[in-house]
C-alpha positions as CSV (number, residue, x, y, z in Angstrom):
1,X,-2.2,17.3,25.0
2,X,1.0,15.2,24.0
3,X,1.4,12.1,22.6
4,X,2.7,9.0,24.4
5,X,5.4,8.2,21.3
6,X,6.6,5.1,23.5
7,X,3.5,3.8,22.9
8,X,3.5,4.2,19.3
9,X,3.6,0.3,18.2
10,X,3.6,0.5,14.3
11,X,6.5,1.5,12.1
12,X,6.0,4.4,9.7
13,X,5.9,1.9,7.0
14,X,2.8,0.2,8.2
15,X,-0.4,0.3,6.2
16,X,-2.2,1.4,9.4
17,X,-0.3,3.5,12.5
18,X,-1.7,3.5,15.8
19,X,-1.1,5.8,18.4
20,X,-2.1,5.9,22.4
21,X,-2.7,9.5,23.3
22,X,-3.2,11.1,26.6
23,X,-6.7,11.4,28.2
24,X,-8.1,8.0,26.8
25,X,-7.7,8.5,23.1
26,X,-6.7,6.0,20.4
27,X,-5.4,7.4,17.0
28,X,-5.7,5.0,14.1
29,X,-4.3,6.1,10.9
30,X,-4.8,4.6,7.5
31,X,-1.4,4.6,5.8
32,X,-1.4,2.8,2.6
33,X,-1.2,5.7,0.8
34,X,-0.2,4.0,-2.9
35,X,-3.5,2.5,-2.6
36,X,-5.3,5.5,-1.3
37,X,-5.7,3.6,2.0
38,X,-7.8,1.1,0.2
39,X,-9.6,-1.7,2.6
40,X,-7.6,-4.0,0.9
41,X,-7.6,-7.9,2.8
42,X,-4.5,-6.7,4.4
43,X,-6.4,-3.4,6.2
44,X,-9.3,-4.9,7.0
45,X,-7.8,-7.5,8.6
46,X,-5.7,-4.9,10.5
47,X,-8.5,-2.5,11.8
48,X,-10.2,-5.5,13.0
49,X,-7.6,-6.9,14.9
50,X,-7.0,-3.5,16.4
51,X,-10.8,-3.1,17.1
52,X,-10.6,-5.9,18.6
53,X,-7.9,-5.4,21.0
54,X,-8.9,-1.9,21.7
55,X,-12.5,-3.6,23.3
56,X,-11.6,-4.3,26.9
57,X,-8.4,-2.0,26.6
58,X,-9.4,0.1,29.8
59,X,-6.9,2.7,29.1
60,X,-8.9,3.7,25.7
61,X,-11.7,5.5,26.2
62,X,-12.6,6.9,22.2
63,X,-11.1,6.1,18.9
64,X,-10.2,8.4,16.1
65,X,-9.9,6.7,12.7
66,X,-8.1,9.4,10.3
67,X,-6.2,9.0,6.7
68,X,-2.7,10.1,5.5
69,X,-2.4,11.1,2.2
70,X,-5.0,12.6,-0.5
71,X,-7.8,10.1,0.5
72,X,-9.0,9.0,3.5
73,X,-10.3,5.9,2.0
74,X,-11.0,4.9,-1.7
75,X,-12.8,2.1,-0.8
76,X,-12.1,-1.6,-1.7
77,X,-9.4,-2.8,-3.6
78,X,-10.3,-3.0,-7.1
79,X,-6.9,-4.6,-8.4
80,X,-7.4,-7.2,-5.9
81,X,-11.1,-7.4,-6.8
82,X,-10.0,-7.9,-10.3
83,X,-7.2,-10.4,-9.7
84,X,-10.2,-12.6,-8.0
85,X,-12.2,-13.0,-11.2
86,X,-8.7,-15.3,-12.2
87,X,-10.4,-18.1,-9.7
88,X,-11.8,-21.3,-11.4
89,X,-15.3,-20.0,-10.1
90,X,-14.9,-16.5,-11.3
91,X,-14.3,-14.9,-8.0
92,X,-17.7,-16.3,-6.8
93,X,-16.1,-17.4,-3.8
94,X,-13.4,-14.6,-3.0
95,X,-15.5,-12.0,-3.7
96,X,-18.2,-13.6,-1.0
97,X,-14.9,-13.0,1.7
98,X,-14.3,-9.8,0.8
99,X,-17.8,-8.4,1.3
100,X,-18.2,-10.7,4.1
101,X,-14.8,-9.5,5.9
102,X,-16.1,-5.3,5.2
103,X,-19.3,-6.2,6.4
104,X,-18.0,-7.5,9.5
105,X,-15.6,-4.2,10.3
106,X,-18.6,-2.2,9.7
107,X,-20.5,-4.0,12.3
108,X,-17.7,-4.2,14.8
109,X,-17.4,-0.3,14.2
110,X,-21.1,0.2,15.2
111,X,-21.1,-2.8,18.0
112,X,-17.5,-1.4,19.4
113,X,-18.1,-0.5,23.4
114,X,-16.1,2.6,22.5
115,X,-17.2,6.0,20.8
116,X,-15.5,6.1,17.6
117,X,-15.1,9.3,15.4
118,X,-13.9,9.7,12.0
119,X,-11.6,12.3,10.9
120,X,-11.7,13.0,7.1
121,X,-9.4,14.7,5.1
122,X,-9.3,13.9,1.0
123,X,-11.8,11.5,-0.6
124,X,-14.1,9.1,1.1
125,X,-15.3,7.1,-1.7
126,X,-17.5,3.6,-2.0
127,X,-16.4,1.9,1.3
128,X,-14.5,4.3,2.6
129,X,-17.7,6.3,2.9
130,X,-19.5,3.5,4.3
131,X,-16.4,3.6,6.9
132,X,-17.1,7.3,7.8
133,X,-21.2,6.5,8.0
134,X,-20.4,3.7,10.1
135,X,-18.5,5.8,12.6
136,X,-20.5,7.0,15.7
137,X,-19.6,11.0,14.6
138,X,-17.5,12.7,12.2
139,X,-15.2,15.6,11.7
140,X,-14.0,16.7,7.8
141,X,-11.8,19.1,6.7
142,X,-13.0,21.6,4.0
143,X,-11.6,19.8,1.3
144,X,-13.3,16.3,2.2
145,X,-15.5,14.8,-0.6
146,X,-17.4,11.9,-0.1
147,X,-18.9,9.2,-3.3
148,X,-20.6,5.9,-3.8
149,X,-19.2,6.2,-7.1
150,X,-20.4,2.0,-7.9
151,X,-23.2,2.9,-10.3
152,X,-20.0,4.4,-12.8
153,X,-18.2,1.1,-12.9
154,X,-21.3,-0.8,-13.1
155,X,-21.3,-1.6,-9.3
156,X,-23.9,0.1,-7.4
157,X,-22.6,0.6,-3.8
158,X,-25.1,-1.6,-2.2
159,X,-22.9,-2.5,1.0
160,X,-21.9,1.0,1.8
161,X,-26.1,2.0,1.3
162,X,-26.7,0.2,4.3
163,X,-24.7,2.6,6.5
164,X,-25.4,5.5,4.2
165,X,-29.2,5.0,4.2
166,X,-29.0,4.6,8.2
167,X,-27.3,7.9,8.2
168,X,-28.7,10.4,6.0
169,X,-32.7,10.8,4.4
170,X,-33.7,8.5,1.8
171,X,-33.6,11.0,-1.0
172,X,-29.8,12.1,0.0
173,X,-28.9,8.7,-0.1
174,X,-30.6,8.0,-3.5
175,X,-29.2,11.0,-4.7
176,X,-25.7,9.9,-4.1
177,X,-25.9,6.3,-5.0
178,X,-28.0,6.8,-8.5
179,X,-25.8,9.5,-9.6
180,X,-22.5,8.7,-8.0
181,X,-21.2,12.2,-7.7
182,X,-19.0,14.0,-5.6
183,X,-20.3,15.5,-2.5
184,X,-18.6,18.6,-1.0
185,X,-18.0,18.6,3.2
186,X,-20.6,21.3,3.6
187,X,-23.3,19.4,1.9
188,X,-22.1,16.3,3.8
189,X,-22.8,18.2,7.1
190,X,-26.2,19.4,5.5
191,X,-27.8,15.7,4.9
192,X,-26.1,14.6,8.5
193,X,-23.2,12.3,7.2
194,X,-20.9,14.2,9.4
195,X,-21.0,16.0,12.3
196,X,-18.8,19.2,11.5
197,X,-16.7,20.8,9.2
198,X,-13.4,22.6,9.8
199,X,-10.5,24.2,8.0
200,X,-8.0,21.7,6.9
201,X,-5.3,22.6,9.4
202,X,-7.3,22.7,12.1
203,X,-8.9,19.2,11.3
204,X,-6.6,16.9,13.4
205,X,-7.1,19.7,16.5
206,X,-10.5,20.1,15.9
207,X,-11.4,16.3,16.1
208,X,-8.9,15.6,19.2
209,X,-10.8,18.1,21.1
210,X,-14.4,16.2,20.4
211,X,-12.7,13.2,21.4
212,X,-10.8,14.6,24.6
213,X,-14.6,16.4,25.5
214,X,-16.3,12.9,25.0
215,X,-13.4,11.1,26.9
216,X,-13.9,13.1,29.8
217,X,-17.5,11.4,30.8
218,X,-17.8,8.1,32.2
219,X,-16.5,5.4,29.4
220,X,-19.3,2.5,31.6
221,X,-22.2,5.7,30.7
222,X,-20.7,5.8,27.0
223,X,-21.0,1.9,26.6
224,X,-24.4,1.4,28.0
225,X,-25.5,4.7,25.6
226,X,-24.0,3.6,22.5
227,X,-25.6,0.0,22.6
228,X,-28.7,1.5,23.6
229,X,-28.6,4.1,20.9
230,X,-27.7,1.4,17.9
231,X,-30.5,-1.3,19.6
232,X,-33.4,1.0,19.9
233,X,-33.2,2.8,16.6
234,X,-35.2,-0.4,14.6
235,X,-37.4,-0.8,17.2
236,X,-41.3,0.1,17.3
237,X,-41.9,3.1,19.3
238,X,-43.4,1.2,22.2
239,X,-41.1,-1.0,22.5
240,X,-38.1,1.4,22.0
241,X,-39.4,3.4,25.0
242,X,-39.9,0.0,27.1
243,X,-35.8,-0.9,26.2
244,X,-34.8,2.5,27.1
245,X,-36.3,2.7,30.5
246,X,-35.1,-0.7,31.5
247,X,-31.4,0.8,30.1
248,X,-32.0,3.9,32.2
249,X,-33.1,2.0,35.6
250,X,-30.1,-0.6,35.0
251,X,-27.6,2.9,34.3
252,X,-29.4,4.9,37.8
253,X,-27.9,1.8,39.4
254,X,-24.4,2.1,38.7
255,X,-22.2,4.1,40.9
256,X,-21.3,6.3,38.1
257,X,-24.5,7.7,38.1
258,X,-25.0,8.1,41.8
259,X,-21.3,9.5,41.6
260,X,-22.4,11.8,38.3
261,X,-25.6,13.0,39.9
262,X,-24.1,13.7,43.0
263,X,-21.5,16.0,41.9
264,X,-24.2,17.9,40.2
265,X,-25.9,18.9,42.6
266,X,-22.9,19.1,45.1
267,X,-21.4,21.3,42.1
268,X,-18.2,19.8,42.1
269,X,-16.3,17.6,39.1
270,X,-17.4,13.6,39.1
271,X,-15.1,11.2,39.9
272,X,-15.7,8.0,37.6
273,X,-14.9,4.6,38.2
274,X,-16.1,3.8,34.9
């Protein structure tokens, strides 16, 4: 696999780098290393913009979100948040704006039609941990650490709690939220926050291989499946089965399902129309 350097859209001094890679992969790298890749207003705006632009881009099949430097993402920009207190309303309007923007970003990831994989090196803290939890899959280097430290500074990680509690058990989520202690990559894998752990030196290769495997599938089928997965999760059991059955009927009528089943029976490689 080789990257297409002619399509690399951002300069190295950008806080968010984008790269189009062969086989339909699209790599977004948080690059605000001075702020430990904090989800500043600017970072969230750039992420939302690029995710929106990638939605209907047929050349993109899988998205990877990574981070440069010692932190994957340190969470919200606390200096920006503190400066917001200088407003006449002590920051009320500003805080509402920031947390609404973050919530919108996290929901965009879940609702995005393309599979999104977090490639985690270094620390994923607070909203950074939330970012990992919102991605469909996550691969981490052995040195990666995860933390929801809000209780340590008097600010419970309530919005990260939403994503965290939908990925791990209640006990595991509450332990992280109530103690504010670091969780190792191995424990994060054990509790279901991430999918797999690899040597730090192999992290990019491991994530890329996983992304390429997923990108080899029908993008239409992946879109249908991802949307259905998140919709059925909050439904009662019988309603979920009724919904999933309707999705499968509609999926069966698509060309790629006919082609995929036919290629399996004929023992040949499928030709997706996506």
